[in-house]
N, C-alpha and C positions, 0 to 999 in steps of 0.2 A: 504494499501499499505506500509507503512512503517513498519507493522507486516511482511509482505512477504518479503521487502528488508531486514531486520534485520535475517530472518530465512535464508535465502539463503546466506547471506552475512557469517553470523555464521557457518554456515554449510561449506563453503569453508574455512574460515580461520581454522576450526579445519583439514580439509584435509591437508592443507600447512604446518599447525604447526606439522601435525601426520609425514608428510614426514622428517621435522628436528628432531624429536623425535627419529624416528626409526634409522635413520643415527647417532643420537648421543649417541643412549643407545648400538647399535652395536660396536661403540669404546669403550662403557664405560666399557661392557663387556670384550672386549679383555682386557683394561688396568689395570680390576680389578681381571683378570685371571679365570672368569667363564665361564663355558662351552655354548654353545650356544642354549642348551635348559634352561638352568636356567637362562641366559639372558632373554628369554621370560616369565619363569614362577615366576620370583622373582624381577628382575629390571623393565621391559617393565609393568607388570602385577600391581604389587604396584603403581607404577606410574600414570597409566591411571584409576587405581581403585579408585582413590583421589575423583574424583568428584561426584560419585555417594554415595560411603561412605559421604561425606560431606552431601549430599541430606537427607540421613537417619538419620545422626547425628542432624542437624538442625532441622528436623521435630520431630525425639522422645525426644530429650533435651528440645528444647526450644518452641516446641508446646503449644499452650496456651489450647486448647482444643482436645477433642477425634478426630475430624475430620482432625486436624495437625497430629497428631500421626499416623493416619490410613495412610496418605500418605505415612511417613517413612515406615511403616510395608508394604505398598503396592510397595515401592521402594525395599525394601529386597528381598520379593517374586518375582517382575517383571525381576529385574536384569539378574539373573541366567536363567530363562526363555528366554532373548532375547540371551544371549550368546549361551546358549546350540540349539539354534533353527536359529536363522536369522546369527548370526556372523559365525558358521561353514558352514552355507549353502553358505555366502558369500563368504568362501576360496574355496567352492567347485565350484562355477560359474567361479571365478577369474583363479583358474588354468587350465579349460578349455575353457575359451576365451583366456588365454595367452598360451596354448600348443606350438601353432604353430613358437609363436614368441621365445619360451623358447627352441624350438628343443625337446620337448618331443614326444617320439613316443607312450605312452602311458598314461591314467591318473592316475598311480599309483602314492600314496603321499609317497616323500621320507621323512620318519619320524622314529621316535621309537615310534612303534606301542605298544609293549610292555608298555612302562613307559606312554604313553596316557592311554592306557587301564586301569592302576593302578590308575592315577588319577581322571578317570572317577568312578573307583569304591570307591574310598577314599570318593569322593565328592557325591555319590549317597548314602552312608552311612550316613555321615553328614545330608545329605539333608532330609532322611527320619526321623531322630530324629527331626529335626527342623521342618517338616510338624506335625510329632506327637504331639510335645509340642503346636502347636497351636491348637489342638482338645479338649484341656483339661485344666482344671484351677485347681491351688492348691497353696497354698501360697509360697513354695521356689521356685518357678520357676524362681523368678528373679538371684537367686544363681548361677543358671545352665549355666547362659550366661558365666559364667569363664570357662566353659568346653568347649566352643567354641573357645574361645579364645587360650587357650590350643592345641586346636586340629589343628589352623593353625601356632602356635609355631612349635609343632612337625613336620608338614608339610615343613614349613619353614628349621628346622634344616635337614630332609631329602631331600630337594634340593639340600642345599650347600655341605652337606657331599657326595651327588651323582656328584656334578659339577667336571666335566673335564676342564682342562685348556683350552681355545679355540685353535681352530686349527690357522694356520697362513694363512687362507685363506684368497685372497685378499679383502680387503672391499673399497666400495665407500670413496672418499676422505671425510672427514668432511665438512661441507658445511661452518661453520664458520672458518675453518683454511684449505684451500684445498691443500695446497703446505706443505709436509713435515710432520712429526711425529706431531701431536698435544698434545702429553702427555697426563694426565689426566685430568688438567683443563680445557680445552677447551672443551671436550666431556662433562663433568660434567656441564660447563655453557651453552653450547647448550641444553642438555637435561633438564635443568632446565626453561631455557627461555621458551622451546616448550611448558612446562607442565603449566607454566604459562598463557601461551597465550591460550591452549587446555583448562584449567580450567576456564577462563574468558568468552570465546567463549562458551563454552559449557551451561555456567548460561545462558546466552542471548537466546541460542537456546531451553533451555528447557523452558525458561518463555515464547518465543513466540510461543513453541508448545502447552504450557496451553492455551494460549490466543486463538488459533485455535481451540484447542478442547472444551474449554467454549463456544466459537462463534457457534461451532457445535453442542452444546446441550450437550454434555457428563459431568457427575458430575465429582468436583474435584477428588472423588477416584478413578473414572474409567478413567481420564486422568493421574494418577500418576500410575496407574496398567498397561495401554494400551500404554500410549505416554511416559510418562516421562522415563521409561527404555530403550527406544529405543533410545531416545536422549541421556541419560547419558553412555549407552553401546557405543556411536558412535566412540568416540576414540579405542576403542577395536578393533570394526569393520573395521575402517579404515586404522589403523596397520595391521590387518590381510591383507586387500587388498593389501595394497602396499607390503607387504612383498611376498605375493603369487604371485604378478604381477612381483616380482624382482627373482621368483623361490626359495624362501626362505620359503618355507611352514613348514618347521620344526618351525621357529622361529613363524609364524603365529599361529600354532596352540599352542605353548606352551603360548603365551600370552593369548589365549582365556582361556586354560585350568587353569593356573594361576588365572587370574582375576575371575573365576568360584570358586574356593577354596577361594579367599577373599570372594565374594559376600556369599558362603555360611557361612561362618562363624564370621566375624566382625561387618557386619549389623546386623545379628541373635544377637550376644551378645548385640548389643546396644538396639534392640527391646525388648529384654528379661529383662534386667536393667531397662527401662523405660516406656514399656507399659505391657499391660495385656496379649499380644501375643496371641490374641483369633483371628482364622482367619475366614471370611466370606466367603460365597458359590464361590464368584470370586477369593479368593485367594485361598481356595481347587482346583478348575479348574485348576490355574495358576500351582499350584504343581504338579498335577496329569499330566499337557502336559510336565513339566521339566522332570519328573522322566521318560516320556515316551521317551523323547527326548535321556536322557541319555543313557538308555536302548538299542535304537538304535545306539547309538555311540559307546557302548561297543560291538554290534554285526559287527559294520564296524572295529572297531580297535582290532577285534579278530583274524581277518583274516591276513593272513601271508603277503600278499601286500593290504594295503588299497587303495579304488577305490576313488576319487575326485566325482564321480557321484554318489557316495551313500550319501554323505554329503548334495547333494541339495534339495533333498524330506523333510530334516528338516524343511525348512523355510515354508512348508504347514501346520507344527502343529501351527506353530502361527498363521497363517491364521483360522484353525480352531478354535483356543481359541477365537480370537476376533469374529469370528461368533458364538461360543456358549453365550459369554458374550453379544453380543448387540442383538441377538435374544430373549434371555431369560431374 
């Protein structure tokens, strides 16, 4: 009963903290003078990617045995898979669910399809390299981790260079300073406090999910691959749901896209630095599912008008992955 209570309580805490986070990060982006897309791909993505990056860092750097390091590698592969399947599908479901309330006559996604397509192509190239390195063993492999950090630095510079000053679209009042102009300090404080709550609640949520998985008879590595990524990517998914509910799917999709770029590079670099980075069968299947999801996303965003209904089937890819792992 305690495990269930902590599981549900931490999930609720993450959701309400995300409400404060998305509100604060919108104001932070406005005060820093960055565009709506850059607010999602850089500010929101970097903040919410900290918990899962920390999971990988602790596992691969301080893990005392190969099993602990395997958990870190599993998290590095499982995170992008969850983002590419469950998180994008959640945006599709949320948009259709709230279409009438938002007075949308069609399920067309209001977003920069060209930019999202470019991000997915960039991610796919990096991810293919990441997967290829997991299939071979050679002595200087750890040195290649620096290339993944460089890839993220280049992506970051490109996003900042292409960022346009936010429009003067009216924002919801800042929750901690609802009256008047909150300045820069209050949005920064609200966003920071929300991140602290998200990180703490995510740690509790992951712990309870791991306990539930072990009680269900799953091995620690399967828990790391099947369940932990769902938990650690929960903030991104919650942010996406909140923004989609508000009709701000541009921010929702940018947040997921930016988080995927972080997951493709920084945890990979850590894994290359501190592990052998050799993949098991389960990790290879995970990578194949991720690449299939990204290929589908490229097709969705290649159309002039992206349809929210075409994001929903991506969740089925995660279900297929679970079935393959559990059955075989």
